[in-house]
C-alpha positions in Angstrom: -37.2 -26.3 -37.7 -34.3 -28.7 -38.6 -33.6 -31.2 -35.8 -29.8 -31.3 -36.1 -29.5 -27.5 -36.2 -31.9 -27.1 -33.3 -29.9 -29.7 -31.2 -26.6 -28.1 -32.0 -27.8 -24.6 -31.2 -29.4 -25.7 -27.9 -26.2 -27.6 -27.0 -24.0 -24.6 -27.8 -26.1 -22.1 -25.9 -26.3 -24.3 -22.8 -22.5 -24.7 -22.9 -22.3 -20.9 -23.0 -24.4 -20.6 -19.8 -27.8 -19.8 -21.3 -29.8 -22.8 -20.0 -32.4 -20.7 -18.2 -32.9 -18.3 -21.1 -36.4 -18.4 -22.4 -35.6 -19.1 -26.0 -33.2 -22.0 -25.0 -36.0 -23.5 -22.9 -38.3 -23.3 -25.8 -35.7 -25.1 -27.9 -35.5 -27.9 -25.3 -39.3 -28.1 -25.2 -39.3 -28.3 -29.0 -36.9 -31.3 -28.9 -39.0 -33.0 -26.2 -42.2 -32.5 -28.2 -41.2 -33.2 -31.8 -38.1 -35.5 -31.8 -38.9 -38.8 -33.4 -37.8 -42.3 -32.3 -39.4 -44.5 -34.9 -37.4 -47.1 -36.7 -39.5 -47.8 -39.8 -42.4 -50.1 -39.6 -44.9 -47.3 -38.9 -46.4 -44.4 -40.9 -44.4 -41.2 -40.4 -46.3 -38.2 -39.1 -47.4 -35.7 -41.7 -48.3 -32.6 -39.8 -46.0 -29.7 -39.0 -43.0 -29.8 -38.6 -42.8 -33.2 -40.3 -44.3 -31.9 -43.5 -41.2 -30.0 -44.4 -37.5 -30.9 -44.9 -38.1 -34.4 -46.1 -34.4 -35.1 -46.1 -34.3 -34.4 -42.4 -37.5 -36.1 -41.2 -37.9 -38.7 -44.0 -39.7 -42.1 -43.5 -38.1 -42.7 -40.2 -35.9 -41.0 -37.5 -32.9 -39.2 -38.8 -29.9 -40.5 -36.8 -28.0 -37.2 -37.0 -30.9 -35.1 -35.8 -31.5 -37.5 -32.9 -27.8 -37.5 -31.9 -27.7 -33.7 -31.8 -30.9 -33.6 -29.8 -29.5 -36.1 -27.4 -26.2 -34.2 -27.2 -28.2 -31.0 -26.2 -30.2 -32.7 -23.5 -27.1 -34.5 -22.1 -25.7 -31.0 -21.5 -28.5 -30.2 -19.0 -27.2 -30.9 -15.4 -29.0 -33.9 -13.9 -30.7 -31.8 -11.2 -32.2 -29.5 -13.9 -33.7 -32.2 -16.1 -37.5 -32.3 -16.2 -39.4 -35.6 -16.4 -39.9 -34.8 -20.1 -36.2 -34.3 -20.6 -35.4 -37.6 -18.9 -38.0 -39.5 -20.9 -36.6 -38.0 -24.2 -33.1 -39.0 -23.2 -34.2 -42.5 -22.4 -36.0 -42.9 -25.8 -33.1 -41.3 -27.7 -30.5 -43.5 -26.0 -32.5 -46.7 -26.6 -32.9 -45.8 -30.2 -29.1 -45.6 -30.6 -28.6 -48.7 -28.6 -30.8 -50.9 -30.7 -28.6 -49.8 -33.6 -25.5 -50.7 -31.6 -24.4 -47.1 -32.2 -23.5 -47.4 -35.9 -25.2 -50.5 -37.2 -28.6 -51.1 -38.9 -31.1 -52.2 -36.3 -32.8 -54.6 -38.7 -29.4 -56.2 -39.7 -26.7 -55.7 -37.1 -24.1 -57.2 -39.5 -24.4 -54.1 -41.6 -22.9 -50.7 -40.8 -25.4 -47.9 -41.4 -22.9 -45.5 -42.9 -19.2 -46.3 -43.3 -18.4 -42.6 -42.6 -19.6 -43.1 -39.0 -16.5 -45.3 -38.4 -14.2 -42.4 -39.3 -13.7 -40.0 -36.5 -13.5 -36.2 -36.8 -14.0 -32.8 -35.2 -16.2 -30.8 -35.4 -19.0 -33.0 -36.8 -21.5 -30.2 -37.5 -24.7 -31.9 -38.6 -22.9 -35.2 -39.2 -22.1 -37.7 -36.5 -19.8 -40.7 -35.9 -19.5 -43.6 -33.5 -17.2 -41.6 -31.3 -19.6 -38.7 -30.8 -22.6 -41.0 -30.1 -20.6 -43.1 -27.6 -19.3 -40.0 -25.9 -22.8 -38.8 -25.4 -24.0 -42.1 -24.0 -21.1 -42.5 -21.6 -21.6 -38.9 -20.4 -25.2 -39.9 -19.6 -23.9 -42.9 -17.6 -24.8 -45.6 -20.1 -22.7 -48.8 -20.0 -24.9 -51.0 -22.1 -23.4 -54.2 -23.8 -24.8 -52.9 -27.1 -22.1 -50.2 -27.0 -19.3 -52.8 -26.9 -18.7 -52.8 -30.7 -18.3 -49.0 -30.7 -16.0 -49.1 -27.7 -13.8 -51.8 -29.4 -13.8 -49.6 -32.6 -12.6 -46.6 -30.6 -9.9 -48.5 -28.8 -8.7 -50.0 -32.0 -7.9 -46.7 -33.5 -5.5 -45.5 -30.8 -2.0 -45.1 -32.2 1.3 -46.3 -30.7 1.8 -42.8 -29.5 -1.5 -42.9 -27.5 -3.3 -40.5 -29.9 -6.1 -40.8 -32.4 -6.0 -39.4 -36.0 -8.3 -36.9 -37.6 -10.0 -39.1 -40.2 -13.0 -36.9 -41.2 -12.9 -33.1 -41.6 -14.8 -30.1 -42.9 -11.6 -28.3 -43.6 -11.8 -26.1 -46.7 -15.4 -25.3 -45.8 -14.6 -23.0 -42.8 -12.9 -19.7 -42.6 -10.0 -21.5 -41.0 -9.0 -25.2 -40.9 -9.1 -27.2 -37.7 -6.1 -29.6 -37.5 -5.0 -31.7 -40.4 -6.6 -34.7 -41.9 -4.7 -37.9 -41.3 -2.6 -36.4 -38.5 -3.0 -36.9 -34.7 -5.9 -34.9 -33.4 -6.1 -33.2 -30.0 -9.9 -33.1 -30.2 -10.5 -36.7 -31.3 -8.0 -37.9 -28.8 -9.6 -36.1 -25.8 -13.0 -37.3 -26.8 -11.8 -40.9 -27.2 -10.1 -40.8 -23.8 -13.3 -39.4 -22.3 -15.3 -42.3 -23.7 -12.9 -44.9 -22.5 -12.7 -43.3 -19.0 -16.5 -43.2 -18.9 -16.8 -46.9 -20.0 -14.0 -48.3 -17.8 -14.6 -45.9 -14.9 -11.0 -44.8 -14.6 
């Protein structure tokens, strides 16, 4: 199984009201059991499912796969989260926090991927600093290590109060979603949600 696809599917089905469906629960359990949180420095596991899809599992945790898994678990209401779910959320959040959301944990002066500083919707298997920070603020995190991402988000607000669509998969869907380089309703609402969660307004 591919971690980013599993996370996205579980997230979508929970949003549609299928949290208690057996197959969704199995997806959650899969995330809790197999999601990795290693940041180099250790030998990656070699057994199933890590022996397939090397581009997904690789020598250390895939940021995108972890973000989608965290997004799925964040969608579970607090009262319905098992101890395993809570533990997985904590590990996933800490992994992103040691990276200051979009930096390299071993050199915080460096950005992991420049594309993570360009906001878009939908992100599919990809991610960006906005999506990660949205997930963490939804989970109630207000960690100082998020400040650089918060500052980045705030800096991109235009004079009209909106944010632009900087990254897009348009041309790869049956229909386009908004226009690249133009104000985006989706990016704007997500940015406002982050800032509200951060500043508590």
